[in-house]
N, C-alpha and C positions, 0 to 999 in steps of 0.2 A: 278614606282619602284615596284618590285615584293614583294610578301608576305614575302619571306625570308629576303629581305633587310629591310622591315618594322620591322621585329623582331630585327634586329641588330642595327638599327639607331633610332628607335622611342623612345627608353628608354635606357638610359645609363646603368641602372641596369641590363639589359638583356645581356650586353656585357662582363660579367665575363668570365674568362678563361674556356674554355670547357674542358671536361675530356680528358685525354691523350689517344692517339690511342694505341691499343695493341702493345706492343713491348717486349723488354727483361724483364725478370722477376724481378731480383734484381741485383744491386742496382737501385733505381728509383731516377731520378733527381727531386729535389723539384720544380724547375721552370717549369717542364713539367707535373708533376703528381699532383701538389697541395700539400695539407697537408695529409701525410700518417697517418691513424688512429693509435693511441697509446693505449696501455693497461698498467695499473699500479695497484698495490695493496696498499691499505691504511689500516693500522692496528691501534688498540687502545692500547697504552702502559699505564700501570697502573701508571707510574710516569711522563712520558713526554706527555701523551695525544695522540691524533690522529697524525700519522706521515706516510709519504710515505716510503714504504719498498723496493719496486723494480719496475723497468720499463721494458717494453718489446716493441721492435721496435725501439730502439735508440742504438747508438754506446756505447761501453763500456766506462765508466767514464763520460758520458754525462747525466746531470740531468736537464730535462726540467723545473722542479719546481724552480730550482735556476736560470737557464738561462732566463726564462720568468717571473721571480718574481711571482710565483704562491704560495705565502706563505699561502694563505687561502684554497688551494686545499684540504688538509686533513679535514678541518671543513665542506667544502661543500660536500665531499663524505660521511662522517659519520654525518648524520643529528642528531639534538637533538631529543631524544625520539626514535631513531631507535632500541634501546635495548629492547623496549617494545613489539616488534613484531618479529616473526621468520624470516621474509624476508621483506625488504623495498627497494624502489628505490628512488633515488634522481636525479634531473635534475638541471643543473647549467650552467652558462656561464663563459668563461675565455677570457682574453685579450691576444692576441698574438702580442707583440710589433713589431714595424717596424724594418725590417732588410734591408741589402743591396740588397736582392733579392726579397723581398715581402713587401707590405705596411702593416700597422697595420690592424688587422681584429679581428673578434670574433670567438672563438672556443666554442664548446658545449660538455659538459660532461654528462655522465649517469653512475650511480654507482648502484650496487646491494649489499646490506648489509645483512649478515647472521651472526649467532653466533652458537657456539657449546660448549658443556660441556668439560672443559679441561681434565677431567679424561678419555674421550674417545679418546684422541690423542694417536697415536702410538709413535711418536717421540715428546715428550713434551719439548719445550725449557726451559732453566733454568730461563729466565726472565718472564715466565708465572706464576704469583702468584695468580691470581683470579680464581674463579670457572668457568667462561666462557671466551671464546676467541671470539672477535668480529673483523671481517675484512670486507672490501669492495673491490670488483673488479670493476675497472673504465675503461670505454672506452671514449676516447677523439677524436672527429671528427670535421671537419670544416663545417658540415651542419647537422641540426637536422631533415632533411626530411626523413632520413632512420632510425630514432630512433624507429619507430614502429617495424621494423624487428630486430634491434639490441637489443631491450628490451627482446624479447623472447630468442634469442641466449645467451645473457648475463645471464639471469636467469638459463638456462639449464647448462651452463658451470660452474657458481658459485656453483650450487647445486652439480654437479658432483665433483668439487674440494673439497668441504667440506665432501662429502661422502668418500673420500680417507682417511680422518683422519690423513693426513700427509701433512702439508703445505710446506714442503721442496720439494715436488714433484710438479713442476710447468709446466710440459710438456703440460698439457691441456691449460694453459693460453698462452703459446708460440704459440700453434697451433691456438688459436683464433686470435691472432694478425697477424699471417702470412696469415690466410685466409682473414682477412679484408683488408690487404695490397694488396693481389693479386686481390681481387674484385675491389679495388680502381683503380688499374692499368688497369684493363680491362674495367672500366667504368660501372660495374654492379651496384654499389651503386648509381650512377647518374641515371641510367635507372629506378631503383626502385623509386627514389625520383620524377622522372618526371611523375609517374603514380598517382600523388596526394595522396600518402599514407601519411596521416597526423598522427602525434602522439597525445597522450593525450586520455582522455576519449572521448567516442563517443558523437556526438552532440545530439543524442536522450537522453542520460542520462543528458546532460547539460540542455536541455530544460525541461525535465521531473522534474528536481530538482528545477530549478530557474524560470521556466515558463515565465511570462511577464518580469521579472527582467533580463532575458537574453538580451533583447533588451536595457534595461537600462545600462547594463554593456558594451555592444558594443558601444553605443553612448558615454558612459563615456570614453572609450579608445580613441576615436577620439578627445575628448577634452583635452587629455593628462594631467590628474591630477596625484596626488600621490596616487596610488592604492596599498593597502596592503591586501594580502590574508593571512588568518590564518587558520591553521588546524592541528590536532594532528597527522594525517597520511601524511607523506611527499609525498608518491606516488600520492595520490589523489590531494593533494595541487598543485603539479606541473602539473598534467594532466589537471586540470580545466583551468589553465592559458594558456597552449598550445592550448586547444580546443577553448578558447575565441579568441586568436590571429589568429587562422586559419580561423575564420569567415570573415576576411578581405581578399578578393581575391588577391593572389599573394604575400602576406606578408611573408609567411613561406619560400619563396625562396629568400627573401631579408632581412635577419637579420644580415648582416655583421657589423652593427653599434650598436648592442644592448648591448654589453658587457661593454661599457665604455661611459660616457657622452661626452668625447672628440672626439669620432669617428664621421666622417661625409663624408665617402667616397661615399655614395649613391648619395648625391646631387651633388658631384663633377663630377660624371659621367652621370648626368641626362641632357637630352636635350628635346626640344619640338618636338613632332612627326610631320612629314610633310606629311604623307600618311596614308591611312587606307585600310585594307583588311577586309571587314565586315564579310566575311565567316570564318575568322580566329579569334578564341576566344582570343588568346594572343595579336593579333594586336588590337582588339577592346578594351581590357582592358588597353593596353598601351596608346591608343589614348584618352581614358577617364581619364587618369591620375592615374590609379591604378597600384600598390597598394598605398594606403594612408600610407605614411611612418611615423608611430608614434614613431619610434626609430631612432633618429638622434642626432643632436647637443643638448646636455643637457638632454638626455633621457637615461634610463637604463632599462634593462630587466633581472631580476634574479628570475627564477622560485623557487629556494631555495636560500635564502640569510641568512647566519649565523649572529649572533650578532657581530662578529668581522668586519663585513662589514657595520656597521651602520654609520661609519664616512663618507663613500661615499654618503649614503643617506642624511646625514645632510649637505653635502658640498654645497656651494653657487652656484656652477656651475651645480648642479643637479636640474633641473627644474621639471622633471616628471619621473615617473617610474612605473613599474608593478613588484612587488616583492612578495615573499611568505616566511612565517616563521612558524616554529613549536614551537617557544618559546613564552610562555604566557607573558613574560616580556614586549613584544612590545604592548600588549593590554593595559598596564598601561600608555603607552606614545603614544596612538593612535592619539591624537590631534596634536602631534608634527611630527609624521612620516607619517601621512596619511590624505588625503582629503576624501577618501572613504575606509571603512573597510569592507571586505567581510569575515565573520566568517563561515567557512565551517562546523564546528561542530554544529552550530545552524542554518545554512542555512539562515543567515540574511545579509542584505546589509545596512550599516549605512553611510549616507552621512552627513558629518559634516559641510560642507560649505553651507550657505543659498543660495548664488547665483548659486552655482552648482546644488543645489536641484531644484531650479526653472527651470533651463535649461534642466534638465533631466526628467522633467515631461512629460509623454507620451501623445501625442494627441489622439483623438478618432480614427483616421486612424491608428496610430501606434498600439494602443491597439487591434483594430480589426485584424490587420495583424498578430501580434504575437499570439493572441488567436486562430486564424485559424491554425497556425502551431502546437501549443500545442494540439489542438483538434485532429489533424491527428496523432500526436505522441501518445497521450493517448488512442486513439481508436485502435491503432496497437501495444500497449505495451505488451511485453512478459517478464515476470520476469525471466524466464530461460535463455533468451538471449536478454538483453536490447539493444544491438547494432543493432539488426535486427528486422524489423516489423514482427509480427506473421503471417501476410498475405503474406509475402515474395514478396510484390509488391513495386512499385515505391513510392506511397504515404506514407509519414512518414519515408522514408529511409534516409540514410546519404546523398545520392546524391540529394534527393528532398530538404532537409534542406539547403544544400550549394547553390543550384540553387535559392532558395527563398531569401537567404541573398545576393547573388550576384545581383539579380534583384532589391532588395531594395537599395543597395548601388549605383548601376547605376542610378536608379531613383533619388536618393539623390543628387549626384553630378550634374546631368543634371538639376534638379529643382533649385539648388543653382545658377548655371550659368544663368538660365532664370530669377531668382530673381535679380541677378545683372543687367541683361539687362533691367528689368523693372525700377529699381532704377536709372540707368544711362540715361534712355530714358522715362521720365515721359510723354512726349507728344504723345506717341504711342497709347493712349487710353486705355491702360491696367489698371485694377484696382486691388486692393489688394485681392478682392474676386477671381480673376483669377490667383493669384500667387500660384503655386503648392508648394512653400516652406512652406506655411501655414500648410499643412498636416504633415510636419516634425517638426514643432515648430519654430517660428521665434526667440524665446529666445535661442533655441539651435543653430540655424544658426548664430546668432550674437556672441554667445560664441565660436563657431567653427572658425569663421573668425579671431579670435585672436590667433590661435595656429600656431605652426611651420609647422605642416603637411598641414594645409590649405594654408599657404603662399607658400609652395613648390608646392602643387597641382595647385594652381591658377596661379603661375608663368609659369609652364611648360605645360599648356593645352590651347586649343583654346578657344577664347571667344564665338564662336558659337557652343559650345559643345552640346547644347540642340537640334541642328538640326540632330544629329546622333542618339541619344537615346531620347525617348519621356520623357519630364519633367513631370512626373506624379508619384504620390504615388501608390504602388500596390493596396491599398485599399482606393483610393480617392473616394469621394462621400459621400452621406448620409447613415445613418443606414438602413439596410435591415432587413427583417424578419428573414433571416437566421442568421444574426449577433446577433439579440436579442435572438433567440432560443439557439444559441451556448453559449452565455454568461450565460443564465439562466441554461442551462444544466451543464456547468462547475461549476457554483456556487452551484447548488444542489449536484453535485458530491463531492464538497469540504466539504459539511456537513456530508458525509458518512452516509446518512440516511439508506441505505440498511444494513450496518453493525449494526447500532443501532437498527433498527427494527428487524433484525434477532436475535439479543441478547434479545430484548424484547419479541419477539414471543417465543423464546426458554424458557425464564424464566416463561412467562405466561403459556405455555403448560405444563411445569414441575409442576408448582404450581397447575394448574387445575387437572392434573392427580393425584397429591397427595391428593388434596381436595376431588376429586371424590372417591378415594380409602377409605379415612377416612369416608366419608358420607355413602358409601356402607357398610363398616364394622359396622358402628354405627346402621344403620337400620337393618342389619342382626342380630346384637346382641339383639336389642330391640324385634324384631320379634321372635327370638329364646327364649328369656325370656318369652314372652307371650305364646308361644306354650308350653313351659315347664310348666308354671303355669296351663294352660288349661288341659294339659295331666295329671298333678298331681291331679287336681280337679276331672277330669273324673274318674280316677282310684279310688280315695277316695270314690266317689259316688257309683261306682260299688261295691267296697268292702263293703261299708255300706249297700247297697241294699241286697247283698248276706247274710251279717250278720243278717239283719232284717228278711229276708225270713227264715233263719234257726231258728231264735228265735220264729217266728210266728208258725212254725211247731211244735216246742217243747211245747209252751204254747199257744194254741189256745183260751183258755178261758179268757185270760187277755191281750187284744190288747192294753190297755192303757200303759202297761209297755214296749211296743216295742221300742218306740223312745229312752228312756233312755238306754235300754240295747244295742241297735244298736250303739248308740254314744259311749258307753263305750268299744265296741269291735272293733273299727276301727283300722285295722292293719297299720303299717308304709308303706310309699310310696316306691316303687322300683325305686330308682333314676337312676340306670344303664339303666333300660328299658326305662325310660322317656327320658334320654339323647339320646338314639338311635332313638327315634321317632322325636326328634328335628332336626336331620340331614336332614330329608326329608321334613321339614316344608315349605321351600321356594318353592319347586316344587308343593306341594299340594296346597299352598296358591294361587299361580298364576293360577292353573287349576280351583280352586274353584271360584275365582273372574271372570274368563273368562266365565264359565258356567252360573254363576248368571247374568252377564251382558247380555249374549245372551238371557236368558229366559226373563229378564225384557224388552229387546227391542221387543221381539216377542209379549209380553203381551200388550205393548203400541200400536203396530200396529193393533192387532186384537180387542182391546178394552176390553180384559179380565181383565186387571188391574183395569180399572175404574169401571168395573161392579162388581168386587169382593170386592173392597175396600169400606168400610163403608156401605155395604148392610146389611139389617136386616135379622135375621134368619128366620123370618116369610115369607120372599120372596122366600125361597127355599122350594119346596114341601117336605113333610115328606117322601114320598116314592121315591123321585128322587135320582138318583145315579150320582155323578160327573163323568166326562169323564176321568180325570187325577188326579193324586195325588196332583199336584200343584194347580189345580182348587179347590180341596177339601180344601186345606190349606188356599187358598184365601177366600173361602166362610166362613170358620169357624173363621178365624183370624179377629178381630176387634180391632182397637186401643182404648186406654183408653178414656172413655167419649163417646163412640158411643152408638147407640140405641139398639145394639144387647145384649140381656139379656137371662138368663136361669132361670128356675123356680125350686124351691125345692119341695119336696112332699107336703108341706103345702100350696103351692100356692104363695109363696113369690118369687119376682124376685131378682136375685143376679148377680153380675159381675163375669163372668167366668174367670178363670186364663188362661194365655197363653198356658200352658201345656195341660190344659183340652181341649181348642179349637182345638189344633193340634191333640190331641189324638182322639177327637170326630170325626174330619175329617178323620182320618185314619180308625176309626171304620165304618164310612159311606161308605168308599171305599170297605168294605167287602160285602156290599149289604144286610146286615141283621141288620137294625137299631132297637134299642129297645130290642135286644136279650141279653142273658146272656154273650155273647162275648163282647158286648158293655160295660156292667157293669164291666167286668174284665179289659177292657182297661181303663175305667175311674178310676178304683182302682189303676192301674199302674201309671196313670198320677198323682194321689194324692200322691202316694209314691215318684214319682220323684220330685214333688214340695217340699215335706218334705225333701228330700235329698239336694235339692238346698238351702233350708233355713238353713240346718245344715252346709253346706259348704260355705256359703256366706262370712264368715269372712276370708276364706283362700285365696281368689283371685277372679278374674273376672269369671263370669259364662260362660259356653260354650253355647252361643246362636246361 
C-alpha cells in the first residue's frame, strides 16, 4: 500500500472531508465547502447585558445563535474583566448540532474586544447612556489551526472600525467576512493550517515561565483530570491552553469533539493502521497511535468558559476538561471544579488530589530532560522577541521544542507497549530494571492506563509497536557531569546572585565614595586649622620681634624692660592674609614631607644620621667646618638628656636650648666660630626663644 493510502486508511481521523476544489465564487454549497467562516458583532447593552447585534455571511433573517442554540455566545465573546484593558482577545468553542447534511461537530470562535468613549462617536445611538461603548468583533470557523493568522487580521479590522467612530458603517466587517469565505473556497485557510502554524503563546514563553512544570502539565493532560486555568487577562489565559494542547503531535488538527462531552466522532472513524511508511512523518505518527485524543466522550475544552457554563462542568457526564476563567469566584470553589488549578497571575500549579500528585511526580530522567530544554531556552532568551532565540539558530527555537516533545511522546508510547509485553511475558527473562517505562514513572503509567485516551490508543495500535520506535526515554541512564553542572547553574541562576551582588557593589561603592569624601574633607579641615594657627603664631612672633627691636633702639640702657613693652605692643593678627596662606597648605605640606623623607633616607644609607645623633660636642674639632647645613644641624642638635653640654663664662655646664643649637650650627656654617657674628646669632636665638615662650599659650609652636 502506498504512502498516500496509508494516510487515508491508517487513521480514520485523517479522512475528514478535504477542502473544496476551486470553483464558482458564491454561493458555496455547505456539503462541498464545509463551514463558511462567519463574522458577528457583540455589544454590551446597559440594560440587557451582552447581546448579538448583527451577523455577516448568513442569509437575511437567519440567526445562527438561535438556530444552533448559542445562547452563551455573547458571554463568551465579551469576557469578564475585558473592560479593564484597551484591547483583549477571547477564544472559545461552540457546538454545531447535527443536521441533515452534516454531523455534530465543534466550531471555534475568536473575538477582539475594544471600547471607546461615547462622546467621540459621530452618530451616537439613543440607547447609549454610559460613558463608554464596548463591542466585540467575532470570527467563527470550523478549525482553530488558522487562528494565528486570523488574530492579526481581526485586530487590525476591529481597530480600524473603532477609528471610524461610526458603528453604523460596517462595510469593513463585510469585507472581512467575504475575504475569509473566498479564502475558504480556494482552500487557502487549509493550506495555512497544514504548515503547522499553531496559535497561542510561543512554546519558548511557556517553558520560560513554567520551566519543569511544563512537563507536569503535559503529563497531567494525558491523565484527563479536571484542569482549571485562571488569569485576569483572557488573551494570555487562552493562549497558554492552546500552547499546551499543541504539544501533543497532531491534536490541533483533531479537535472536532472538544466542544461538548457528548461528541465522539473521532473514535467512530478510527481504525487500526495496517501499513507504515517510515519516511512519512504523518504515517509514522498515525501508526504510533498519535494523536492521543484527550477530548472525546465525556471531555470538554473551553479556553474561555463563562460562569453561565458552570452547569456543564458540574454535569455527571463531564468527566474531564481543560477550561479557563477570568472570574475569581471560581477560585473560591476550586475544590469542586478542579483537580488541578493553574493560577497564571501567580504562576502556580496546585494539585488538589493526592493520588494525582503522586502520579505527576517527575522522575530523574524526566527532570533531566525538561531541564535540558529549559537550559537551551534560557541561554537563547531575548526579551525583545521572546518567540525567537537571540542566536537565530535551531537550538532553543519553536521547531526544536516541538521536535523534543514529539520524541518524548514517541518514546513514551513505545516504552508503555514494551512494558505491557514484559508484564504479559514474564518468562522472557526481562527484569524491572530493564523496563524503559520506569524512566517515565510507573505510577504515572498505571494512572494513564485508566484513561479514555489510553483505551483508545491501546485498542487501535499494534502490540509490537516498540519494534518501530525504540522504547527508551530521551534521557535514560544515570546522571552525568553535564546534568549536575546544568542543575547547579540553573539553581544558582534562580538565586539572582548577579543582580544582588551588583546592587551590593553599587551601594558599597557609593558609601565608600561618600566616606572617602568625608574623611578627606575632615583631614583637610584639621590641617587647614593647624596651618592657620601656625601662621598666626609665626606672624605674632614676627610682630613681637619687630616691636622688641624698635623698643631696644629707643631705650638701650634698660634691656630689662624690653619684654614687658614688647608684649604690650603686639598688634592684632591679619586674618585675611592668614587665610590666603592656608589655601596652599596642602601642597606645601606634601612637598615638605617628601623632601624630609628623602633626606632621612639618604642619611640612613651614608651613616650620617647615626653619626650626628647623640654625638658629643667635644667630638667635633673647634676649627672644623661642616660640609652642609643639614650636617651642621645634626651635629649641634642633641635630644634631651644627652651628654652634649655648653659652658657659661663661669665654667658651669648648662643644657643648650634647641634654638641655640640650631643657631650655633648656622653660625658655624659661616666659617668664623667665636666671632662677633656668632654672638649676634646667639643673641637672635635667645630672642626667638623668648618669643616662643610668650606665644606658647596661643597655639602649637612652629617646629
